[in-house]
TIDREN-437025 format. One record per residue (C-alpha): x, y, z; residue in one letter. Coordinates in Angstrom, 1 decimal, padded with zeros to 4 digits. Layout:
BEGIN
{{X, Y, Z}, "A"}
...
***
This chain:
BEGIN
{{024.2, 017.4, -000.6}, "M"}
{{027.8, 018.0, -000.5}, "S"}
{{030.1, 017.9, 002.7}, "T"}
{{030.5, 021.8, 002.5}, "R"}
{{026.7, 022.2, 002.4}, "D"}
{{026.4, 020.1, 005.4}, "F"}
{{028.9, 022.2, 007.6}, "I"}
{{028.0, 025.5, 006.5}, "E"}
{{024.2, 024.7, 007.4}, "K"}
{{022.8, 025.8, 010.6}, "D"}
{{020.0, 023.6, 011.3}, "Y"}
{{019.2, 025.0, 014.6}, "Y"}
{{018.8, 028.7, 012.8}, "A"}
{{016.6, 027.2, 010.1}, "A"}
{{014.1, 025.8, 013.0}, "L"}
{{014.7, 029.2, 014.9}, "G"}
{{015.6, 027.1, 018.1}, "V"}
{{018.8, 027.1, 020.3}, "G"}
{{021.3, 024.4, 020.2}, "K"}
{{020.1, 023.2, 023.7}, "D"}
{{016.6, 022.7, 022.3}, "A"}
{{014.5, 019.6, 023.4}, "S"}
{{013.2, 017.3, 020.8}, "Q"}
{{009.5, 018.7, 022.1}, "A"}
{{011.0, 022.5, 021.1}, "D"}
{{012.4, 021.1, 018.1}, "I"}
{{009.3, 019.3, 016.9}, "K"}
{{006.9, 022.2, 017.8}, "K"}
{{009.0, 024.7, 015.7}, "A"}
{{008.9, 022.4, 012.6}, "Y"}
{{005.3, 021.9, 012.9}, "R"}
{{004.6, 025.5, 013.1}, "K"}
{{007.0, 026.3, 010.1}, "L"}
{{005.6, 023.3, 007.9}, "A"}
{{002.2, 024.6, 008.3}, "R"}
{{003.4, 028.3, 007.4}, "E"}
{{005.4, 027.2, 004.5}, "L"}
{{003.6, 024.5, 003.2}, "H"}
{{003.1, 024.4, -000.5}, "P"}
{{-000.4, 023.9, -000.4}, "D"}
{{-000.8, 027.0, 001.6}, "K"}
{{001.7, 029.2, -000.6}, "K"}
{{001.3, 027.6, -004.3}, "P"}
{{003.9, 029.2, -006.7}, "G"}
{{005.7, 031.0, -003.8}, "D"}
{{009.2, 029.7, -005.0}, "A"}
{{010.9, 031.4, -001.6}, "R"}
{{008.5, 029.5, 000.7}, "A"}
{{009.0, 026.3, -001.2}, "E"}
{{012.9, 026.5, -000.8}, "A"}
{{012.3, 027.4, 002.9}, "R"}
{{010.0, 024.5, 003.2}, "F"}
{{012.7, 021.9, 001.9}, "K"}
{{015.4, 023.6, 004.5}, "D"}
{{012.9, 023.1, 007.4}, "V"}
{{012.3, 019.5, 006.4}, "S"}
{{015.9, 019.0, 005.8}, "E"}
{{017.1, 020.4, 009.2}, "A"}
{{014.0, 018.3, 010.9}, "Y"}
{{015.1, 015.2, 009.6}, "D"}
{{018.8, 015.7, 011.1}, "V"}
{{017.7, 017.2, 014.6}, "L"}
{{014.7, 015.1, 015.1}, "S"}
{{017.1, 012.0, 015.4}, "D"}
{{019.2, 011.9, 018.3}, "D"}
{{022.1, 010.1, 016.5}, "K"}
{{022.4, 012.3, 013.4}, "R"}
{{022.1, 015.5, 015.7}, "R"}
{{024.8, 014.1, 017.8}, "R"}
{{026.8, 013.6, 014.7}, "E"}
{{026.2, 016.8, 013.1}, "Y"}
{{026.9, 018.8, 016.6}, "D"}
{{030.3, 016.7, 016.4}, "E"}
{{030.9, 017.7, 012.9}, "A"}
{{030.0, 021.6, 013.5}, "R"}
{{032.5, 021.7, 016.3}, "T"}
{{035.1, 019.9, 014.5}, "L"}
{{034.9, 022.8, 012.1}, "F"}
{{033.9, 025.5, 013.8}, "G"}
{{037.6, 026.3, 015.6}, "G"}
{{037.4, 023.9, 018.3}, "A"}
{{041.1, 022.8, 017.4}, "G"}
{{042.5, 020.0, 015.1}, "Y"}
{{041.6, 016.4, 015.3}, "P"}
{{043.8, 014.3, 017.5}, "G"}
{{045.4, 017.4, 019.0}, "G"}
{{047.7, 018.1, 016.1}, "F"}
{{048.6, 022.0, 016.1}, "Q"}
{{050.2, 023.8, 013.0}, "P"}
{{053.6, 024.4, 013.4}, "G"}
{{054.4, 021.2, 015.0}, "A"}
{{056.3, 019.6, 012.3}, "G"}
{{055.3, 017.0, 010.0}, "G"}
{{052.2, 017.1, 007.6}, "S"}
{{048.6, 016.3, 008.2}, "F"}
{{046.3, 014.9, 005.3}, "D"}
{{042.8, 016.2, 005.7}, "F"}
{{041.7, 013.6, 003.2}, "G"}
{{042.5, 010.9, 005.9}, "D"}
{{039.7, 012.7, 007.9}, "L"}
{{037.1, 012.6, 005.4}, "L"}
{{037.9, 009.2, 004.6}, "N"}
{{038.1, 007.5, 007.9}, "G"}
{{042.2, 006.8, 007.7}, "A"}
{{044.3, 007.6, 010.6}, "G"}
{{043.5, 007.6, 014.2}, "G"}
{{040.8, 010.2, 014.2}, "N"}
{{038.7, 010.6, 017.2}, "R"}
{{035.2, 010.7, 015.6}, "V"}
{{035.6, 007.7, 013.0}, "G"}
{{036.2, 010.0, 009.9}, "G"}
{{033.9, 012.9, 008.6}, "L"}
{{033.2, 010.7, 005.6}, "G"}
{{031.8, 008.1, 007.8}, "D"}
{{030.1, 010.7, 010.1}, "L"}
{{028.3, 012.5, 007.4}, "L"}
{{027.5, 009.2, 005.5}, "G"}
{{025.7, 008.1, 008.9}, "G"}
{{024.0, 011.1, 009.1}, "L"}
{{022.5, 010.9, 005.7}, "F"}
{{021.8, 007.3, 005.6}, "G"}
{{024.4, 006.4, 002.7}, "G"}
{{028.2, 005.8, 002.5}, "G"}
{{031.0, 008.6, 001.8}, "R"}
{{032.7, 009.2, -001.3}, "A"}
{{035.2, 006.9, -002.2}, "Q"}
{{038.5, 007.7, -003.7}, "R"}
{{038.7, 006.9, -007.4}, "G"}
{{034.7, 006.0, -007.3}, "G"}
{{031.4, 007.9, -007.5}, "R"}
{{029.5, 009.4, -004.5}, "A"}
{{027.3, 006.3, -003.1}, "T"}
{{023.5, 006.5, -002.8}, "P"}
{{022.1, 008.4, 000.0}, "H"}
{{018.9, 007.3, 001.7}, "R"}
{{015.9, 009.6, 001.4}, "G"}
{{014.6, 012.2, 004.2}, "Q"}
{{011.8, 011.3, 006.6}, "D"}
{{008.5, 013.0, 005.9}, "V"}
{{005.5, 013.7, 008.4}, "E"}
{{001.8, 014.2, 007.9}, "T"}
{{-001.4, 014.4, 009.7}, "E"}
{{-004.5, 012.4, 009.4}, "A"}
{{-008.0, 013.1, 011.3}, "T"}
{{-010.0, 009.8, 012.0}, "L"}
{{-013.5, 009.4, 013.4}, "D"}
{{-013.9, 008.1, 016.8}, "F"}
{{-014.9, 004.6, 015.5}, "A"}
{{-012.3, 004.5, 012.7}, "E"}
{{-009.7, 005.1, 015.2}, "A"}
{{-010.9, 002.1, 017.5}, "V"}
{{-011.7, -000.4, 014.6}, "S"}
{{-008.9, 000.5, 012.2}, "G"}
{{-009.4, 002.2, 008.7}, "V"}
{{-007.7, 002.4, 005.4}, "T"}
{{-007.2, 006.3, 004.4}, "V"}
{{-005.8, 008.2, 001.4}, "P"}
{{-003.3, 010.7, 002.3}, "L"}
{{-002.5, 013.7, 000.1}, "R"}
{{001.0, 015.0, 000.5}, "M"}
{{003.0, 017.4, -000.7}, "A"}
{{006.9, 016.6, -000.7}, "S"}
{{010.2, 016.6, -002.2}, "P"}
{{010.3, 013.6, -004.8}, "G"}
{{012.3, 012.3, -007.6}, "T"}
{{011.8, 014.7, -011.2}, "C"}
{{009.6, 012.9, -013.3}, "Q"}
{{011.2, 014.3, -016.2}, "D"}
{{014.8, 013.7, -015.6}, "C"}
{{014.2, 010.6, -013.2}, "H"}
{{016.6, 012.1, -010.4}, "G"}
{{019.6, 012.7, -012.7}, "R"}
{{019.2, 016.5, -013.0}, "G"}
{{020.1, 016.4, -016.9}, "A"}
{{017.8, 017.7, -019.6}, "R"}
{{015.7, 014.6, -021.0}, "P"}
{{017.8, 013.1, -023.6}, "G"}
{{021.2, 014.1, -022.0}, "T"}
{{023.1, 012.7, -019.4}, "V"}
{{025.8, 013.9, -016.8}, "P"}
{{029.2, 013.8, -017.4}, "R"}
{{032.2, 012.9, -014.9}, "Q"}
{{033.4, 015.9, -013.4}, "C"}
{{037.1, 016.5, -014.9}, "P"}
{{038.2, 018.3, -011.7}, "A"}
{{037.8, 015.4, -009.3}, "C"}
{{037.6, 012.7, -011.6}, "L"}
{{034.1, 011.3, -010.1}, "G"}
{{035.5, 010.9, -006.8}, "T"}
{{033.7, 014.3, -005.3}, "G"}
{{036.7, 015.6, -003.6}, "L"}
{{039.8, 017.7, -004.3}, "I"}
{{043.1, 017.7, -002.4}, "T"}
{{044.8, 021.0, -001.9}, "R"}
{{048.5, 021.5, -000.5}, "N"}
{{048.8, 024.4, 001.8}, "Q"}
{{052.0, 024.6, 003.1}, "G"}
{{052.7, 021.4, 005.4}, "A"}
{{049.1, 020.4, 005.1}, "F"}
{{047.1, 018.7, 002.4}, "A"}
{{043.7, 019.5, 002.7}, "F"}
{{040.7, 017.5, 001.0}, "S"}
{{037.6, 019.0, 000.6}, "E"}
{{034.3, 019.0, -001.7}, "P"}
{{034.7, 019.5, -005.3}, "C"}
{{033.5, 023.0, -005.8}, "R"}
{{032.6, 022.2, -009.5}, "E"}
{{030.5, 019.2, -009.0}, "C"}
{{029.5, 020.2, -005.3}, "R"}
{{030.8, 016.8, -004.4}, "G"}
{{028.8, 014.8, -006.3}, "T"}
{{031.1, 013.7, -008.9}, "G"}
{{029.0, 014.6, -011.9}, "Q"}
{{028.6, 017.9, -014.1}, "I"}
{{025.5, 018.7, -015.6}, "V"}
{{025.7, 020.6, -018.8}, "D"}
{{022.1, 020.9, -019.7}, "E"}
{{020.0, 021.1, -016.3}, "P"}
{{016.6, 019.6, -016.4}, "C"}
{{014.2, 022.8, -016.6}, "P"}
{{011.7, 021.2, -014.3}, "Q"}
{{013.9, 020.5, -011.3}, "C"}
{{016.6, 023.0, -012.3}, "R"}
{{019.2, 020.2, -012.1}, "G"}
{{018.6, 019.2, -008.6}, "T"}
{{016.8, 015.8, -009.6}, "G"}
{{014.1, 016.8, -007.2}, "V"}
{{010.8, 018.3, -007.3}, "T"}
{{008.1, 019.4, -004.6}, "T"}
{{005.1, 016.6, -006.0}, "Q"}
{{001.5, 016.3, -004.5}, "T"}
{{000.8, 012.8, -004.3}, "R"}
{{-001.9, 010.6, -002.8}, "V"}
{{-000.8, 007.3, -001.0}, "I"}
{{-002.9, 004.7, 000.8}, "T"}
{{-002.3, 004.2, 004.3}, "V"}
{{-003.7, 001.3, 006.6}, "R"}
{{-004.1, 003.0, 010.0}, "I"}
{{-004.3, 000.0, 012.6}, "P"}
{{-007.2, -000.5, 015.1}, "A"}
{{-006.9, 001.3, 018.6}, "G"}
{{-004.8, 003.9, 017.7}, "V"}
{{-004.9, 006.8, 020.1}, "R"}
{{-005.3, 010.7, 019.6}, "D"}
{{-001.7, 011.9, 018.8}, "G"}
{{-000.2, 008.7, 018.2}, "Q"}
{{002.8, 008.6, 015.5}, "R"}
{{002.6, 005.6, 013.2}, "I"}
{{005.6, 005.0, 011.1}, "R"}
{{005.2, 003.7, 007.6}, "I"}
{{008.1, 002.2, 006.0}, "A"}
{{009.7, 003.6, 002.7}, "A"}
{{006.8, 005.9, 002.0}, "K"}
{{008.9, 009.0, 002.4}, "G"}
{{011.5, 011.0, 000.2}, "V"}
{{013.0, 009.0, -002.5}, "P"}
{{016.8, 008.6, -002.0}, "G"}
{{019.7, 010.1, -004.1}, "E"}
{{021.2, 008.1, -006.5}, "R"}
{{019.2, 005.1, -006.1}, "G"}
{{019.5, 005.3, -002.5}, "G"}
{{016.5, 003.8, -000.4}, "P"}
{{013.4, 006.0, 000.2}, "P"}
{{013.1, 007.5, 003.7}, "G"}
{{010.0, 006.8, 006.0}, "D"}
{{006.7, 008.3, 006.5}, "L"}
{{005.4, 009.3, 009.9}, "Y"}
{{001.4, 009.9, 010.3}, "V"}
{{000.4, 011.8, 013.1}, "V"}
{{-003.1, 010.6, 014.0}, "V"}
{{-006.0, 012.9, 015.4}, "H"}
{{-009.1, 011.5, 016.7}, "V"}
{{-012.5, 013.3, 016.6}, "R"}
{{-014.5, 013.1, 019.9}, "A"}
{{-017.6, 010.9, 020.1}, "H"}
{{-020.9, 012.7, 021.1}, "P"}
{{-021.5, 009.3, 023.4}, "M"}
{{-018.6, 007.4, 023.9}, "F"}
{{-015.0, 008.2, 025.7}, "G"}
{{-012.2, 005.9, 026.0}, "R"}
{{-009.8, 004.7, 028.9}, "S"}
{{-006.9, 002.8, 027.6}, "G"}
{{-008.3, -000.1, 025.6}, "D"}
{{-011.7, 000.2, 027.5}, "D"}
{{-014.5, 002.3, 026.0}, "L"}
{{-016.5, 004.4, 028.5}, "T"}
{{-020.7, 005.3, 028.2}, "L"}
{{-022.7, 007.0, 030.6}, "T"}
{{-025.9, 005.5, 030.9}, "L"}
{{-029.0, 007.5, 032.5}, "P"}
{{-031.7, 005.6, 034.7}, "L"}
{{-035.1, 006.5, 036.0}, "A"}
{{-035.4, 006.4, 039.8}, "Y"}
{{-037.4, 003.4, 039.4}, "A"}
{{-034.9, 001.6, 037.3}, "E"}
{{-032.4, 002.4, 039.9}, "A"}
{{-034.3, 001.4, 042.9}, "V"}
{{-036.2, -001.7, 041.3}, "L"}
{{-033.4, -003.0, 039.0}, "G"}
{{-034.0, -003.3, 035.2}, "A"}
{{-032.6, -004.7, 032.0}, "T"}
{{-031.6, -001.9, 029.6}, "V"}
{{-030.5, -002.0, 025.9}, "R"}
{{-027.2, 000.0, 025.5}, "V"}
{{-025.4, 001.0, 022.4}, "P"}
{{-021.7, -000.4, 021.4}, "T"}
{{-019.6, 000.9, 018.7}, "L"}
{{-020.8, -002.3, 016.7}, "D"}
{{-024.3, -002.7, 017.5}, "G"}
{{-026.5, -003.0, 020.9}, "A"}
{{-026.5, -005.4, 024.1}, "V"}
{{-028.7, -005.8, 026.9}, "S"}
{{-027.1, -004.9, 030.2}, "L"}
{{-028.7, -006.0, 033.7}, "K"}
{{-028.9, -003.4, 036.2}, "V"}
{{-029.0, -004.7, 039.7}, "P"}
{{-031.7, -003.4, 042.2}, "P"}
{{-030.6, -000.4, 044.3}, "A"}
{{-028.1, 000.8, 042.0}, "T"}
{{-026.9, 004.3, 042.6}, "G"}
{{-025.4, 006.9, 040.3}, "G"}
{{-022.0, 006.7, 039.4}, "G"}
{{-021.7, 002.8, 039.9}, "R"}
{{-019.9, 001.1, 036.8}, "T"}
{{-021.2, -002.1, 035.1}, "L"}
{{-018.7, -003.8, 032.6}, "R"}
{{-019.3, -005.2, 029.4}, "V"}
{{-016.7, -007.5, 028.5}, "R"}
{{-015.4, -007.7, 025.0}, "G"}
{{-017.0, -004.6, 023.5}, "R"}
{{-013.8, -002.1, 023.8}, "G"}
{{-011.0, -001.1, 021.8}, "V"}
{{-009.3, -004.1, 019.8}, "R"}
{{-005.6, -005.1, 020.5}, "R"}
{{-003.0, -006.2, 018.7}, "R"}
{{-003.3, -009.9, 020.0}, "D"}
{{-006.8, -010.0, 018.7}, "G"}
{{-008.5, -009.6, 022.1}, "S"}
{{-010.7, -006.3, 022.9}, "R"}
{{-011.0, -004.3, 026.0}, "G"}
{{-014.4, -003.5, 027.7}, "D"}
{{-017.3, -001.4, 027.8}, "L"}
{{-017.5, 000.7, 031.1}, "L"}
{{-021.1, 001.9, 031.7}, "V"}
{{-021.5, 004.5, 034.3}, "T"}
{{-025.0, 005.0, 035.7}, "T"}
{{-026.6, 008.4, 036.4}, "E"}
{{-030.1, 008.5, 038.0}, "V"}
{{-032.2, 011.1, 036.4}, "V"}
{{-034.5, 013.2, 038.6}, "V"}
{{-037.5, 014.5, 036.3}, "P"}
{{-037.9, 018.1, 036.1}, "D"}
{{-042.0, 017.8, 036.4}, "K"}
{{-044.1, 015.4, 037.7}, "L"}
{{-047.9, 014.6, 036.9}, "S"}
{{-050.6, 014.6, 039.9}, "A"}
{{-050.6, 010.9, 039.7}, "E"}
{{-046.8, 010.4, 039.9}, "S"}
{{-046.6, 012.9, 042.6}, "R"}
{{-049.4, 011.2, 044.6}, "R"}
{{-047.5, 007.9, 043.9}, "A"}
{{-044.1, 009.4, 045.2}, "L"}
{{-045.7, 010.9, 048.4}, "E"}
{{-047.2, 007.6, 049.3}, "A"}
{{-043.8, 006.0, 048.7}, "F"}
{{-042.3, 008.6, 051.0}, "A"}
{{-044.6, 008.1, 053.8}, "A"}
{{-044.3, 004.5, 053.5}, "A"}
{{-040.5, 004.5, 053.8}, "Q"}
{{-039.2, 003.6, 057.4}, "T"}
{{-035.3, 003.3, 056.9}, "A"}
{{-033.3, 006.7, 057.1}, "D"}
{{-031.6, 007.4, 054.3}, "P"}
{{-029.0, 009.4, 056.0}, "R"}
{{-028.4, 008.0, 059.7}, "P"}
{{-024.9, 009.6, 060.4}, "H"}
{{-026.1, 013.0, 059.6}, "I"}
{{-029.1, 012.5, 061.8}, "T"}
{{-026.8, 011.1, 064.7}, "S"}
{{-024.7, 014.3, 064.3}, "E"}
{{-027.7, 016.5, 064.4}, "L"}
{{-029.0, 014.6, 067.6}, "A"}
{{-025.8, 015.0, 069.6}, "S"}
{{-025.6, 018.6, 068.9}, "R"}
{{-029.2, 019.3, 069.6}, "A"}
{{-028.3, 019.6, 073.6}, "G"}
{{-025.5, 021.8, 072.9}, "V"}
{{-027.8, 024.2, 071.0}, "D"}
{{-030.3, 024.3, 073.6}, "D"}
{{-028.2, 024.7, 076.4}, "G"}
{{-026.6, 027.7, 074.8}, "G"}
{{-029.6, 029.5, 073.9}, "A"}
***
């Protein structure tokens, strides 16, 4: 990408958000557009593919606070906000705009070349040399895991469609068998200096679009860009204990860099399917354990499942519903190798139907009971009895 392209592109408009949009709004807008424009959903649609690239490029810049700040400064600098350093036309002397691009002179932002170079992860075009490599864009994709896979960790293959180095021209943009030549207009620097009255302005070379090279015979596969949308399958290790919605960074698995630059990173947003039996609270797993009335009253030893087998759990006598029992070391594995616990919450089950024998046994049990199960209510009712009788 040339400096002119960078300055002229409106990344906020590409994502359909305002300049004051929060990171959450930017991310939401990107995901919505990426799903709508993804090449897998619109195969063969060249306009959608181009829009998908624009949206990805915009998100790559605006999702990074530092790059976004530098982009805003550059747009302000060239959007009529005044000359750098307070220099005004007609004040005498001359101003070399090339100094701004190359970081020379006392400019206030460290040079637009430095600014743009930092934005795209690479250096700037140097006078007398070719443009330096640029880091590739970051890529985001999604993976859906089963509950047990998220707890224990899993290696998954991910199918992705993203910009990648053209396999026919190996990123050079020239037809196989040919090579790009040095731009005769800028002599490979990517910059042209123009004198306009008292000023000397440097701007990206229009002949080579700031690349310093001319491609006479463009590669028919990538149309001279050196990049094509490619579907690739990569294997990614998802660590144990990952949470629903967590974003995992996989270094150097993003878009390949330009002119030999390093690739970007891959970010995997993980979605975890709900489990029919287990839940999760931090690094602990949760389980609801139904108990028969006799088990709750008398106590029992009950076999309960875990994600990696089963254990025997001792239920103490007089255990009511809603009590939580802890099974240590049967939860989520942590980074240090330790594990959380399994939290078992009891639930006393009341039978819908009783056999005649069960009913007789319960009636006998009720008749033998002498303890009041609700003494505070009984006491309150007794204190009101006299008032109610007097009122009648």
